[in-house]
C-alpha positions, 0 to 999 in steps of 0.5 A: 501565517496562512498567507505565508503558507499559501505563498510558500506552496504557490512558489514551491509547487514541487512539494505538493507534487512530491506529497501526492506521489508519496501518498500514491506510493504509500497506497501501492505499498499497503495494497501489496502488503495486504495482498501478500498477507491474503495470498499467504493465508490462501496458500496455507489453506490450500496446503492444509486441504491438499494434505488432508485430501492425500490422506483420504 
């Protein structure tokens, strides 16, 4: 089993490259999702503080 897997990966190294690329894209997607969430919170906070400033 182990030798077969190593042999498969040696002959089909494109799968290793594709897996690494998939992990990188997943990391970029999660980073962008997290950044978007933070920006929405900051925008909401600024909008709230801006309306409080206008009232005073």
